C-alpha positions in Angstrom: 89.3 118.6 105.0 86.3 116.3 104.9 87.5 112.8 103.8 84.4 111.9 101.8 84.8 115.0 99.5 88.5 114.3 99.1 88.0 110.7 98.1 85.2 111.6 95.7 87.6 114.0 94.0 90.3 111.4 93.9 88.2 108.6 92.6 86.8 110.7 89.7 90.2 111.2 88.2 91.9 108.0 87.0 95.5 109.3 87.1 95.0 110.8 90.6 93.2 107.7 91.8 96.1 105.5 90.7 98.6 107.6 92.5 96.3 107.5 95.6 96.3 103.7 95.5 100.1 103.7 95.1 100.4 106.0 98.0 98.2 103.8 100.2 100.3 100.8 99.1 103.5 102.6 100.1 102.1 103.4 103.5 100.9 99.8 104.1 104.3 98.6 103.0 106.0 101.0 105.4 103.8 99.8 108.2 104.6 96.1 107.4 108.3 96.8 107.4 108.1 98.7 110.7 106.3 95.8 112.3 109.0 93.3 111.0 111.7 95.7 112.3 110.2 95.7 115.7 110.2 91.9 116.0 112.3 90.2 118.6 114.0 87.3 116.8 113.3 84.9 119.6 110.0 86.0 121.2 108.1 87.2 118.1 104.5 86.0 118.4 102.0 84.5 116.1 99.9 87.7 116.2 102.8 89.9 115.2 103.8 87.6 112.3 100.2 87.5 111.1 99.9 91.3 111.3 103.1 91.9 109.4 102.1 89.4 106.7 98.6 91.0 106.3 100.0 94.5 106.0 102.4 93.3 103.3 99.4 91.7 101.6 97.5 95.0 101.8 100.4 96.8 100.1 100.4 94.2 97.3 96.6 94.2 97.0 96.5 98.0 96.6 99.2 97.9 94.1 97.3 95.3 92.2 94.1 97.4 92.2 95.9 100.0 90.0 95.6 97.5 87.2 91.9 98.1 87.2 92.5 101.7 86.1 93.2 101.6 82.4 96.0 103.5 80.8 98.0 104.1 84.0 101.3 102.4 85.1 103.0 103.2 88.3 105.9 100.8 88.6 107.5 102.1 91.8 107.1 104.3 94.8 109.0 107.1 93.2 107.7 110.6 94.2 106.1 111.3 90.8 103.9 108.2 91.3 102.6 109.3 94.7 100.4 111.9 96.2 102.1 114.3 98.7 105.2 112.1 98.4 107.3 113.7 101.1 104.5 113.8 103.7 103.4 110.2 102.7 106.9 108.8 103.2 107.5 110.7 106.5 104.1 110.1 108.1 104.7 106.7 109.7 108.3 107.4 110.5 107.4 110.6 112.3 104.6 108.8 114.2 107.1 106.2 115.4 109.6 108.9 116.5 107.0 110.9 118.4 105.5 107.8 120.1 109.0 106.6 121.1 109.8 110.0 122.5 106.6 109.9 124.6 107.4 106.4 125.9 110.9 107.4 126.9 109.6 110.4 128.8 106.6 108.8 130.5 107.7 105.2 131.0 111.5 105.4 130.7 111.5 102.5 128.3 114.5 101.5 126.2 115.8 98.7 124.0 113.5 95.8 123.3 110.8 97.1 125.7 110.7 100.4 123.9 110.4 98.8 120.5 107.6 96.5 121.5 105.6 99.3 123.3 106.1 101.6 120.3 104.9 98.8 118.0 101.7 98.4 120.1 100.9 102.1 120.3 101.8 103.1 116.7 100.0 100.1 115.3 96.9 100.8 117.5 96.8 104.4 116.3 97.1 103.3 112.6 94.4 100.7 113.0 92.0 103.3 114.5 92.8 105.5 111.5 92.3 102.6 109.0 89.0 101.8 110.6 87.8 105.3 109.7 89.6 105.9 106.3 88.9 102.7 104.4 85.1 102.5 104.9 84.8 106.2 103.7 87.0 105.4 100.7 85.0 102.3 99.9 81.8 104.4 100.0 83.3 106.8 97.5 84.3 103.9 95.3 80.8 102.3 95.4 79.1 105.6 94.6 81.4 106.1 91.6 80.8 102.6 90.3 84.6 101.9 90.5 86.0 98.5 89.7 88.5 99.1 92.6 87.4 97.9 96.1 89.0 97.7 99.5 86.4 95.5 101.3 88.8 92.8 102.2 91.2 95.3 103.7 88.4 96.7 105.8 87.6 93.3 107.3 91.2 92.6 108.2 91.8 96.0 109.7 88.8 95.5 112.0 90.4 92.3 113.2 93.8 94.0 113.6 92.2 96.7 115.8 90.7 94.0 118.1 94.0 92.2 118.3 95.8 95.4 119.2 93.3 96.2 122.0 93.9 92.8 123.5 97.7 93.2 123.4 97.5 96.7 124.9 95.3 95.5 127.8 98.0 93.0 128.6 100.7 95.6 128.2 99.7 98.1 130.9 96.9 98.9 133.3 97.1 102.5 132.0 96.9 101.4 128.4 94.0 103.7 127.5 96.0 106.8 128.6 98.9 105.8 126.4 96.7 104.7 123.5 94.8 108.0 123.6 98.1 109.9 123.5 99.3 107.9 120.5 96.0 108.6 118.7 96.3 112.3 119.4 99.9 112.3 117.9 98.6 110.4 114.9 95.7 112.7 114.4 97.9 115.7 114.1 100.2 114.0 111.6 97.2 112.7 109.6 95.5 116.1 109.3 98.8 117.6 108.1 99.1 114.8 105.5 95.5 115.2 104.3 96.0 118.9 104.0 99.1 118.4 101.9 97.2 115.9 99.6 94.4 118.5 99.2 96.8 121.3 98.5 98.6 119.2 95.8 95.3 118.5 94.2 94.2 122.1 94.6 91.2 121.2 96.7 90.2 123.8 99.3 
C-alpha cells in the first residue's frame, strides 16, 4: 500500500487519526523500553541513554498531539484505542526475535554481545523506516492543514540514524551486510503491518 494515500485517509478522519497517533506513540514507547532493556548496567553509553530518552519523548509527544484533535480521548494503549492493535504490539518484538535469531546463526553471539548487536541492528532498521515514514506523514498533515505536526521527531530521527551508522561501523567490518539483512526483515514486518492497518480501515 502506498504510504501517502494511507496517511491522507488517516488524517482526514479525526477518530482514526487520533488512534494512529496513539499507535505511533505505543511503538515509540516500545522501542524506548527495548533500548533500556538492552542496556548494560555498567557500560551503557551516552548515546544509548540519549537515544532511549528521545524515544520516550517521542512517545509522549505523539500522545500529546492527540489533544489537538477535538472530541477524542484515548487514555491508554488498550486495543480499542489503537490501529491494528495486535500487529502494532507485535511488530517490534517480532523484529527483535528475528534479528536475534539471525545473529545467533551468523555470528554465534549470546548474552551481552547478542543484546548489544540486536540493539544496533534493530534500531538501525527502525531509524531507516522512521526516516521514510515521518516525512510522508508530515506531508499529509501539511496538505490537510492539520494542527498536528511531527517535524521535531523528523529532525531527531535523522540524528539517530547517523548515530546508529557510526556505532555499526565500529561494531563490524561487515556491518553493511548485517544492516541490510535487518532492514529486509523489518521491511517484511512493516509491509504486513501496513496491510493490516489498511484492511482495518477498509482501504484497498
